[in-house]
C-alpha positions in Angstrom: 13.2 35.5 10.1 10.3 33.8 8.4 10.3 30.8 10.7 9.8 33.0 13.7 6.7 34.5 12.2 5.4 31.0 11.5 6.1 29.9 15.1 4.3 33.0 16.4 1.3 31.9 14.3 1.5 28.5 16.0 1.6 30.1 19.5 -1.4 32.2 18.6 -3.3 29.2 17.3 -2.5 27.2 20.6 -3.8 30.1 22.7 -7.0 30.5 20.5 -7.9 26.8 20.5 -7.9 26.8 24.3 -10.8 29.3 24.1 -12.8 27.4 21.5 -16.0 25.4 22.2 -15.3 21.7 21.9 -16.6 18.3 22.8 -15.4 17.5 26.3 -15.4 14.2 28.2 -16.0 13.6 31.9 -14.0 10.4 31.6 -10.9 12.2 30.3 -10.3 15.8 31.1 -7.1 16.0 29.0 -8.8 15.6 25.7 -11.3 17.7 23.8 -12.7 17.0 20.3 -13.6 19.0 17.2 -15.6 17.8 14.3 -14.0 18.4 10.9 -15.6 21.3 9.1 -16.1 19.3 5.9 -17.1 16.0 7.3 -18.6 15.4 10.8 -17.5 11.8 10.6 -13.9 12.9 11.0 -13.2 14.0 14.6 -10.0 15.6 15.7 -8.9 14.9 19.3 -6.7 17.5 20.9 -4.4 16.8 23.8 -3.1 20.1 25.2 0.2 19.5 27.0 0.7 23.2 27.7 3.4 23.5 25.1 2.1 24.9 21.8 4.5 22.8 19.7 4.1 19.6 21.8 0.3 19.4 22.0 -0.8 16.5 19.9 -3.7 15.7 17.6 -5.3 12.3 17.2 -7.8 11.8 14.3 -10.8 9.5 14.3 -12.1 8.7 10.9 -15.5 6.9 10.9 -16.9 4.9 8.0 -20.2 3.0 7.5 -18.8 -0.2 9.0 -15.6 0.7 10.8 -13.5 3.5 12.2 -9.7 4.2 12.1 -8.0 6.1 15.0 -4.8 7.8 13.9 -2.4 7.7 16.9 -3.1 7.3 20.6 -1.3 10.3 22.0 0.7 10.3 25.3 -1.3 7.6 27.0 -2.5 9.9 29.8 -6.1 9.4 30.7 -8.7 6.9 29.3 -8.7 7.3 25.6 -10.7 4.2 24.9 -13.7 5.6 26.8 -13.5 8.8 24.7 -13.6 6.8 21.4 -16.5 4.7 22.6 -18.5 7.9 23.2 -17.8 9.0 19.6 -18.5 5.9 17.6 -20.1 2.5 18.0 -18.2 1.1 15.0 -15.3 -1.3 15.5 -12.1 0.7 15.8 -8.6 0.0 14.5 -5.6 2.1 15.4 -2.9 3.2 13.0 0.3 4.8 14.5 1.8 7.3 12.1 5.1 6.5 13.8 6.5 5.0 16.9 7.3 8.1 19.1 5.8 8.1 22.6 3.5 11.1 22.0 1.7 9.1 19.3 1.7 5.5 20.8 1.3 6.0 24.5 -2.3 4.8 24.6 -1.9 1.8 22.3 -2.5 -0.7 25.1 -6.1 0.3 25.4 -6.9 -1.0 21.9 -7.0 -4.5 20.4 -6.2 -3.9 16.7 -3.1 -1.7 16.4 -1.1 -1.1 13.2 2.3 0.5 12.5 4.7 0.5 9.6 7.1 -2.5 9.8 10.2 -0.3 10.0 9.1 1.4 13.2 8.0 -1.7 15.1 11.5 -2.5 16.3 11.9 1.1 17.6 8.6 0.9 19.4 9.5 -2.4 21.0 12.8 -0.9 22.2 11.0 2.1 23.7 8.9 -0.1 25.9 11.9 -0.7 28.2 13.1 2.9 28.2 11.5 5.4 30.5 12.5 8.3 28.2 10.7 6.5 25.3 7.4 7.5 26.7 8.1 11.2 26.0 5.6 12.3 28.7 5.0 16.0 28.6 7.1 18.0 31.1 4.9 21.1 31.0 1.7 19.4 32.1 0.5 18.5 35.6 -0.9 15.0 35.8 -1.0 12.2 38.3 0.8 9.0 37.7 -2.5 7.2 38.2 -3.6 8.8 34.9 -0.7 7.3 32.9 -1.7 4.2 31.0 0.8 1.4 31.4 2.6 0.4 28.2 2.1 -3.1 26.8 4.1 -5.3 24.4 0.9 -6.7 22.8 1.1 -7.7 19.2 1.2 -4.9 16.7 0.3 -5.6 13.0 2.8 -4.5 10.5 1.8 -2.4 7.5 3.6 -1.2 4.4 3.4 1.6 1.8 0.2 1.6 -0.1 -1.8 -0.6 2.3 -5.5 0.5 2.7 -8.1 0.4 5.4 -11.7 0.0 4.1 -14.1 1.6 6.5 -17.2 1.5 4.4 -17.8 4.4 2.1 -14.3 5.6 2.5 -10.8 4.2 2.0 -7.7 5.2 3.9 -4.4 4.8 2.1 -1.0 4.5 3.8 1.8 6.6 2.4 5.3 5.8 3.7 7.2 9.1 4.3 10.5 8.4 6.1 12.8 11.0 7.6 11.3 11.9 11.0 11.3 8.1 11.7 12.2 5.1 9.5 8.6 4.0 9.3 7.0 7.4 9.4 3.7 7.4 7.5 0.8 9.6 6.3 -2.8 8.7 5.5 -5.0 9.8 2.6 -8.8 9.8 3.1 -10.5 9.0 -0.2 -13.8 10.7 0.6 -12.5 14.2 1.5 -9.1 14.3 0.0 -7.6 15.1 3.4 -4.0 14.1 4.0 -3.4 13.1 7.6 0.3 14.1 7.5 1.4 13.0 10.9 4.8 14.6 11.8 6.0 14.7 8.2 4.3 17.9 7.0 3.1 20.4 9.6 2.8 24.1 10.4 5.5 23.5 13.0 9.0 22.2 11.9 9.5 18.7 10.8 12.3 17.2 12.9 15.1 15.2 11.2 17.5 15.1 14.1 20.0 12.9 15.9 18.0 13.3 19.0 16.1 10.2 17.8 17.9 6.8 17.7 19.1 5.2 14.4 19.2 1.5 15.1 17.3 0.0 12.1 17.0 1.4 8.6 19.2 4.3 9.5 19.4 5.4 5.9 15.7 6.4 6.1 16.3 8.8 9.0 17.6 11.5 6.7 16.5 14.6 4.7 17.6 12.7 1.6 15.2 9.9 2.3 12.4 12.4 3.1 13.0 14.1 -0.2 13.1 10.9 -2.2 9.8 9.8 -0.7 8.2 13.2 -1.5 9.3 12.9 -5.1 8.1 9.3 -5.4 4.7 10.1 -4.0 4.2 13.6 -5.5 1.7 12.7 -8.1 -0.5 11.1 -5.4 0.1 14.0 -3.0 -0.7 16.7 -5.5 -4.3 15.4 -5.5 -4.9 16.0 -1.8 -6.9 19.0 -0.9 -6.1 19.6 2.8 -3.6 18.5 5.4 -4.4 17.6 9.0 -1.1 17.0 10.8 -0.4 15.6 14.3 0.8 18.9 15.7 -0.1 22.6 15.0 -2.8 23.9 12.8 -5.3 21.7 10.9 -6.7 22.0 7.4 -3.6 23.3 5.9 -3.4 24.2 2.2 -1.9 21.5 -0.1 0.8 24.1 -0.9 2.6 22.7 2.1 3.4 19.6 0.1 5.4 21.3 -2.6 6.9 23.7 -0.1 8.2 20.8 1.9 9.7 19.3 -1.2 11.5 22.6 -2.0 12.7 22.8 1.5 14.3 19.3 1.3 15.9 20.3 -2.0 17.4 23.4 -0.5 18.9 21.5 2.4 20.4 18.9 0.1 21.9 21.5 -2.1 23.4 23.6 0.8 23.2 21.8 4.1 25.4 24.4 5.8 23.1 27.2 5.0 20.8 27.4 8.0 19.4 29.7 10.6 19.7 29.3 14.4 16.6 27.6 15.8 16.1 28.6 19.4 12.3 28.0 19.9 12.9 24.9 21.9 16.3 25.1 23.7 16.6 21.3 24.1 16.5 20.7 20.3 19.5 21.1 17.9 19.7 24.7 16.6 19.5 24.3 12.8 16.4 25.2 10.8 15.7 25.8 7.1 12.5 27.5 6.1 11.1 27.6 2.5 7.8 29.4 2.1 5.7 27.9 4.9 7.7 24.6 5.2 10.3 24.2 8.0 12.8 21.5 8.8 14.9 21.3 11.9 17.9 19.0 11.2 21.4 18.0 12.1 24.2 17.6 9.6 24.5 13.9 10.2 20.9 13.4 9.2 21.1 15.1 5.8 22.5 12.4 3.4 23.1 9.5 5.7 23.5 8.6 9.3 27.2 8.7 10.1 28.6 5.7 12.1 29.9 6.5 15.6 
C-alpha cells in the first residue's frame, strides 16, 4: 500500500529531525527553530509532541516592517518569548484554522486573525476541554499550559493580504478540513504555507470534527471545488510548507491532491483501511503522494442527524 510507504517516510523524518541541530530556547524547551533554506527571514518552529503525525509546525515570516506568525501551536510553554527572540518587528498572528493544535497559544498575542467561517468554531472550543487537543503522548506540567482567552479575533476572507514590507502574504481559503481552513502564499519565495490542507501526512476530512456552521464546506467536494477555483494561482507556487510533516514539498503535491479529491468523488466507496492512528476513522485514499482520510458523510455533504 502506497500510503504506508508514505507514512514510513513521515516516521523517518520525525526521527531524523529530533537529531538535527536547531535554534533552542531556554524560555521554552518544547520548541526548536529552523531557518528556511531559501530565506533566513522565514523561520519554522517545531513542536514535537512525541507523535510523528501530531507534531506541529508554526511559521514566522519576517518582512522589513512587520512579521506574520502562522499558528500558535498547542499553547504549551511561552511562545511569545520565543518570537521576541527571533524578531523585533511587530507581529501579527494568522491561524490557518481553528483546531486546538494551531490556536492554543493565541492569548499571548494582541493581533490575531482567522477566517470568518472558523471563528464560531473557535469560540465554541473555548468552553470545551477537548477543544484544546492537548497532546496525549507528551509529558508536560499543567503550569506550562497557556490559558485560553476569548479576546477579540479579527476576521479575514479569501484573497486578503498582509503587507510585511518587501513581501506580501496572500490568504487562500481552502475548506474541507475545516470550514474556514486557509493557506498562505508568500510573494517573495513562492512558498505556499499549506496548513492542514496539503501535507505529506493525510488531509483529514472526517466526522470527528464538528459541523455546526457552514457544514457544506466540511466536505471533500468543497475541498475539490476550492482547489479547482485556485489552481491557476496554486500552480505558480514553488514549494509547500505544511503545518505537519515534512517541509519544502514539491508543488506536485497540489495537482496530486486535486486528483485525489477527484478519485474520491468518482468512487467514494473505493478506499483502503487506514490503521496508522487507531482513534481515526479507517478510510484512506492515496493518489501519487497525496492522501485523504475521510468518512462517507463528508464526501458530498454533511448528512443531518
